[in-house]
N, C-alpha and C positions, 0 to 999 in steps of 0.2 A: 307442628310449628314450634320452633325453638328460639329463645332469646339468647344472644351471645354478647359478651363484653370482655374487655381485657381483664385477665386474671379471674375469670368467672367460668365455672363449668357450664356448658350449655343447659338451658332450662326449658323443659317442655311445658307449654301453656295448657291448662286444663279447662274444662267447662266451668268449674267453680271459679277459676281465675277470671274468666270472661264475665261471668255474672256479677261478681263483686266489684270488678273494675267498672262495669256499666252502672251499678248501683251508686258507687262513689261519685262518678262523673255526673250522673243525673242530679245528685244532691248538692254537689260542691259549687255549681255556678260557673260563670264565664271565666276564662274562655275555655269551652269544653275540650277542644282539641289540645290545648296546652296542658290542661289538668290531666287528661288521659296520658299524654306522652310523658309528662313529668312524673306521674305515679310509676310508670313502667321504668323510666330512667332512674328514678330514685331507688326502686327495688333492685335494679341491676347493680347500681353503685354499692348498695349495702351488701348485696349477695357476693359481690366480688371481694368483699372484706369479711366474709363468713358470718354476716349478721342477720340474714333472712333466709328462711327455708322455702316458703312458697309465696307466690304473688298475692293470692287471696288473703292470707294472714297479714302480709305487709299492708295491703290496701285497707283492711279493716282496722288496723292499729293506727294508720296514718290519717285517713280521712275521717274526721270526727263525726260527721253525720251518720256513719255506719259503724262506729266504734262501740262494741258492746259494753265497754267500761262506762259509757254515758247512758246506757239503758236504765230503766228503773231498777234500783238496788245495785247498780254498778258502782265501783269504788269512786270514780271521778264524779259521778252524779251525786252520791251521798256526801262527799267532801264539799261539793259546791253548794249544798243546801245550808251549810252553817252560816248563821247570821242573816238569813234572808227574811224579808217580811212575808206575811201571808200571801200577798199578791205576787211577789217574786217567786215564792214556792210553787204557786199554781202555774206560773209560766214555765218554771224549770221542769215541773212534772209533765206538762204538756209537751215540751221539747223532747224529754226523755222518751215519752210514749211514742212520739212521732218518729224518733230514730229507730225504735224497735219495730213498730207496726207499719210504718210507711217506707222510710228510706231503706231499711234492711230487709223488707219483704217484697219489694218492687220486682215485678217480672215483665212489665212493659216499659218501654223507653222511647224518648223522643227521637226524631230523626237525627238531631244534632248529636245526641249521645251515641247512637249507633254508628254514625259516621266517625266520630272522634275515637271510639274504641277500635273500629276497624283500621283507621289510619295508624293509631299508636301500635297496634299489634302487627302492622305491616312495615313498621320502621319509617313511616313517612312523618317524622317528627317536625313539628312547627316550633321547636324550642331550641335554644342554644344547647350544645352537647353537655355543658356543665350544669344545666338546670336540674337540680336534684330535689328541689322543694318548691312549694308555693304557699302563699298565705294571703289573708285578707289585706287590702292595700294599706290599712291603718297600722298594721303590725310592723315594727322595726326590729329585725333580727341581727342588726349589725353588732350589737353588744355581745352576741353569742358567737361572733366570728363569721357569720354568714355574709355573703357578698350579693347585693342586689343586682339583678340582671336587666331589669326593666324599671322605669319610673312607676310610682304608684298612680293608678288610674281608678277613679271611683267605679265601683260595680264590677271590677275585674280582679281576679287573683293575681298577685305579684309573684314573679319567678325569682328564685334565689339559688345560689350555689353554696352548699354546706362546706364547712371547713374540710380540707383534704380533696375537694373536687375541682380545684383550680385547673388541673390538667386532665380531668376526666374526659375521655373521648366519646362517651355516650354508648348506647346500646345499638346492636344491629339484630336483624331478624333473618333466620333461615325459614323461608316460607315457599310454598308452592303457589302457582297461579290460582288454585282453588281456595286458598286460605280466606280471602275476603268473603267468599260465599259461605264458608264454614262458620265464621264469626256471625254472619247475618243469620244463618240457620239456627245457631245456638241461641241468639237473642230473640229471634222470632219463636223458636221452640218453647222457651220459657213462657212467653206470652200466650201461646196456644195451649200449653199445658194448664196454665192458670185458668183460662177461659173454660176449658173442658172440665176441670175439677170443680170450679165454682159454679 
């Protein structure tokens, strides 16, 4: 199965891409279908500009719960420790350990995550085509030139169009009828593998 977009060479999705997309969606919160589609759309937007090599790497850099830079000893984690109280240090360390040991090691996923990933990788996007980014509702990115696409709603990630995406037409998928089953098999296969190994 391949992702396509204007000015972007077709991209073949790998098992690693599916796994890291699912891990990010599981950790990022509502609305899962929008998060999954926005991650894929943002990847295609950047790739069309020569800025991203593969989906898994993009997802890990973008979705902070699975970003290795926030793991214990990661540069963002270490920089964030400066000036923290002992209590805050304990919380920051627990969050870093959770990123590495839980969010980035997950092999079982909720039904909502599986459905969101399957939909995103079949091109059934529930987002505006210009949605290239998402953020917590309290974050205001207008100062950086981003355009809000939905109003802020508590408990839901807010969709944004990054500068240069005003006319972005979004991504499309070259897929066979078997593709939804393939994604499902990949996601269930990781769960079965973990159960068997553990």
